C-alpha positions in Angstrom: -0.2 0.1 0.3 2.9 2.5 0.9 4.8 1.6 -2.3 1.6 2.2 -4.5 1.4 5.7 -2.8 5.0 6.3 -2.8 4.6 5.5 -7.0 1.9 7.7 -7.3 3.7 10.8 -5.4 6.4 10.1 -7.8 4.1 10.2 -11.0 2.5 13.5 -9.6 6.0 15.0 -8.9 7.2 14.0 -12.6 4.1 14.9 -14.1 4.3 18.5 -12.4 8.0 18.9 -13.3 7.4 17.9 -17.0 4.6 20.5 -17.1 7.0 23.4 -15.7 9.9 22.3 -17.7 7.7 22.6 -20.9 6.3 26.0 -19.6 9.9 27.1 -19.0 11.1 26.1 -22.3 8.2 27.7 -24.0 8.9 31.1 -22.5 12.9 30.6 -22.9 12.4 29.4 -26.7 9.4 31.4 -27.6 9.1 32.3 -31.2 8.7 36.3 -30.2 9.7 37.3 -34.0 8.1 35.1 -35.9 5.1 35.6 -34.1 5.3 39.1 -34.3 5.5 39.2 -38.0 2.6 37.0 -38.1 0.5 39.5 -36.2 1.6 42.3 -38.1 1.0 40.6 -41.9 -2.5 39.3 -40.6 -3.4 42.7 -39.5 -2.1 44.2 -42.8 -4.3 41.7 -44.6 -7.4 42.4 -42.5 -7.2 46.4 -43.7 -4.5 47.0 -46.0 -4.9 51.1 -45.5 -3.3 50.7 -41.8 0.0 49.5 -40.7 0.5 47.7 -37.5 4.1 47.8 -35.9 4.7 45.8 -32.8 8.3 45.9 -30.9 7.7 42.8 -29.2 5.8 40.0 -28.9 5.7 37.3 -25.7 3.8 34.7 -24.0 1.4 35.8 -20.6 -0.4 33.9 -18.0 -3.4 32.9 -18.1 -2.4 31.5 -21.5 -2.1 34.4 -24.4 0.1 36.9 -26.2 1.5 39.9 -24.6 2.0 42.8 -27.2 5.1 45.7 -26.3 4.7 49.2 -27.9 2.2 48.9 -30.4 1.4 51.6 -33.2 -1.2 51.5 -35.7 -0.7 54.2 -38.1 -2.2 55.1 -41.8 0.0 53.5 -44.5 -0.1 56.4 -46.8 0.6 58.5 -43.5 2.9 56.8 -41.4 3.4 59.6 -39.0 -0.1 59.7 -38.2 -0.6 57.3 -35.0 -4.3 56.1 -34.9 -3.7 54.5 -31.9 -1.1 53.3 -29.4 -0.2 51.3 -26.2 2.4 50.6 -24.2 1.6 46.9 -23.5 -1.5 44.8 -24.7 -2.2 41.6 -23.4 -5.0 39.5 -25.5 -6.0 35.8 -24.2 -8.3 33.4 -26.2 -10.8 31.4 -24.7 -10.0 27.6 -25.9 -13.5 26.3 -26.5 -14.4 29.1 -29.0 -11.6 28.8 -30.8 -12.2 24.9 -31.4 -15.8 26.0 -32.3 -14.3 28.4 -35.1 -16.0 31.4 -33.4 -13.3 32.9 -31.2 -13.8 35.1 -28.3 -10.7 37.0 -26.8 -10.5 39.1 -23.6 -7.7 41.8 -23.6 -5.9 44.3 -21.3 -4.6 47.3 -22.4 -1.9 50.4 -21.0 -2.4 53.2 -23.1 -2.6 56.9 -23.0 -1.6 56.9 -19.1 -4.7 55.1 -18.4 -6.1 51.3 -19.2 -8.7 49.6 -21.4 -9.9 46.0 -20.9 -12.6 44.3 -22.9 -13.8 41.2 -25.0 -14.0 40.9 -28.5 -15.8 37.8 -30.5 -15.4 36.8 -34.1 -18.4 35.4 -36.1 -15.4 33.1 -37.4 -11.8 32.3 -37.4 -10.8 35.3 -39.5 -9.3 38.8 -38.5 -11.4 40.5 -41.1 -14.7 38.9 -40.1 -17.8 40.9 -38.2 -16.9 41.4 -34.8 -19.0 42.5 -31.5 -16.6 44.3 -29.1 -17.0 45.4 -25.3 -14.5 47.9 -23.9 -14.0 49.5 -20.5 -12.2 52.6 -20.3 -10.3 54.3 -17.2 -8.1 57.1 -16.7 -7.5 57.5 -20.3 -5.8 61.1 -21.1 -7.3 61.9 -24.4 -4.6 65.1 -24.4 -2.2 62.3 -25.5 -3.9 61.1 -28.6 -2.6 63.1 -31.5 -4.7 61.3 -34.0 -8.1 62.4 -32.1 -6.7 66.0 -32.1 -5.8 66.3 -35.8 -9.5 64.6 -36.5 -11.0 67.4 -34.3 -8.8 70.0 -35.8 -8.4 71.6 -32.3 -6.7 71.0 -29.1 -8.7 69.1 -26.1 -7.6 67.4 -22.9 -9.0 65.5 -20.1 -9.4 62.1 -18.6 -11.6 59.7 -20.3 -13.7 56.9 -18.7 -16.7 54.9 -19.1 -17.8 51.7 -21.7 -18.3 51.1 -25.3 -20.3 48.3 -27.2 -19.8 48.1 -31.0 -20.6 45.5 -33.7 -19.0 45.7 -37.3 -20.6 43.9 -40.1 -18.7 45.3 -43.4 -15.3 46.4 -44.0 -16.1 50.0 -42.9 -16.2 50.8 -38.8 -18.7 53.6 -39.7 -21.2 51.0 -40.9 -21.2 49.6 -37.8 -23.8 49.9 -34.8 -23.1 50.7 -31.1 -23.5 52.7 -28.1 -21.2 54.8 -25.7 -21.4 56.0 -21.9 -18.7 57.9 -21.3 -17.2 60.5 -19.2 -14.5 63.1 -19.4 -13.2 65.0 -16.0 -11.1 67.9 -15.7 -11.4 68.6 -19.5 -10.7 71.7 -21.8 -11.4 72.2 -25.6 -9.9 75.0 -27.7 -12.5 76.7 -29.8 -11.6 77.2 -33.5 -12.5 80.9 -33.1 -13.1 82.9 -29.8 -16.4 83.4 -28.7 -16.9 86.8 -26.6 -13.0 86.9 -26.2 -12.9 83.1 -25.0 -10.1 80.8 -26.8 -11.0 77.7 -24.7 -13.9 76.0 -22.4 -12.7 74.5 -19.2 -15.4 72.2 -17.6 -15.3 69.7 -14.4 -17.4 66.7 -15.9 -18.6 66.1 -19.4 -21.0 62.9 -20.0 -22.1 61.6 -23.1 -24.6 59.1 -24.0 -24.0 58.0 -28.0 -25.9 55.6 -30.3 -24.5 54.5 -33.7 -26.4 53.3 -36.3 -26.9 53.7 -40.1 -23.6 56.0 -40.3 -25.4 58.6 -37.6 -23.8 59.4 -34.1 -27.3 59.8 -32.0 -26.2 62.3 -29.0 -29.0 61.2 -26.9 -27.8 63.9 -24.2 -24.6 65.6 -23.6 -24.3 67.3 -20.1 -21.5 69.9 -19.2 -20.5 70.8 -15.7 -18.1 73.5 -14.6 -16.9 76.5 -12.5 -17.4 78.8 -15.5 -20.1 77.2 -17.7 -22.8 74.3 -17.6 -24.9 73.0 -20.1 -26.8 70.4 -22.5 -26.4 69.2 -26.1 -28.2 66.5 -28.5 -28.8 66.2 -31.7 -26.8 63.6 -34.6 -23.5 63.6 -36.6 -23.5 62.2 -39.7 -20.2 60.1 -40.1 -18.1 60.3 -43.4 -15.1 58.2 -44.4 -13.1 61.1 -43.8 -14.0 62.1 -40.1 -12.9 65.9 -40.6 -15.7 66.3 -43.2 -18.7 64.5 -40.8 -21.8 66.7 -40.9 -22.7 68.3 -37.6 -26.7 69.2 -36.7 -26.4 70.1 -32.9 -28.6 72.1 -30.1 -28.0 72.9 -26.6 -28.3 75.1 -24.2 -25.4 77.0 -22.1 -25.5 78.8 -18.8 -22.5 81.2 -17.7 -21.6 81.0 -14.0 -20.1 83.3 -11.6 -16.8 81.7 -11.9 -16.5 82.8 -15.9 -15.4 86.3 -14.9 -12.1 85.1 -14.1 -11.3 84.0 -17.4 -11.7 87.1 -19.5 -9.3 89.7 -18.2 -10.8 93.2 -18.4 -13.0 93.1 -21.7 -15.6 95.4 -20.8 -17.9 94.3 -23.8 -17.6 90.5 -22.6 -18.4 91.7 -19.2 -21.5 93.5 -20.0 -22.7 90.8 -22.2 -21.9 88.0 -19.4 -23.5 90.2 -16.9 -26.8 90.6 -18.9 -27.0 86.9 -19.5 -26.3 85.8 -16.3 -29.7 87.6 -15.3 -31.5 85.7 -17.9 -29.9 82.3 -17.2 -29.2 79.9 -20.0 -29.4 80.5 -23.8 -30.0 78.2 -26.6 -27.4 77.7 -29.6 -26.8 75.5 -32.5 -23.8 73.8 -34.1 -23.7 73.0 -37.7 -21.3 72.6 -40.6 -18.6 69.6 -40.1 -15.6 68.3 -37.7 -13.2 70.4 -39.7 -15.1 73.5 -40.0 -17.9 73.7 -37.2 -20.4 76.8 -37.0 -21.7 78.1 -33.7 -24.5 80.7 -33.1 -26.8 81.5 -30.4 -30.5 81.5 -31.0 
């Protein structure tokens, strides 16, 4: 009896040793360069207009891949970085791979914050339709140079929230989705000074958006700050060239007492603001495009 127990222990230890040795050899002899080249090539085939570069690929635990120093750029304009991440971990659900409809979970360190979520492909093909869910935390949007170039004006703030998105065709703007996001400690530079203001600062901006039929429906946007507060709603018609996307937005804005600290000695602006502080909020319209927005009070 004791001999059988001893044999079982030996088998257990040899099995454990074999597993640890296999894992050790996998980490030591991991084909980093080969897998990195495969990832970059696969991404290019999925969307030839984009270029993915990865500095290094390694194994992660639970079983998956860890990619370091990632950059996604336009092939024709490689200096325009669409997305960058210091580190991205991707873990497949093994059972879903066997079914040919893979599910992946991922974690990313990007723009000073974190993004995590899931990705479900309808078939084992990078260009296949997919559904994604993403949670964002502490993302510094001021570090995203491409977002700033798309809008055409400098912005800043800390982004958090959730996004859900489904893509059926090759174009992302043809997908459907919704987002519930919040930006804190934010600022937006205006395309043209309004009443001597060159930028708008706010403590919190909350946004609820739905995407369908190439339209972003802003169900409600609420701005809170020491200088101003307001609301916004409407639609944005998306175009392939984002700067040409059309704006059809309406809102209300209310200047607050803290606004006087940012205008200096401009007497015309002071008189205007005192007048409308007494009246409360005022409505406005934003139209035009992302690249050339138009703003007017109503």
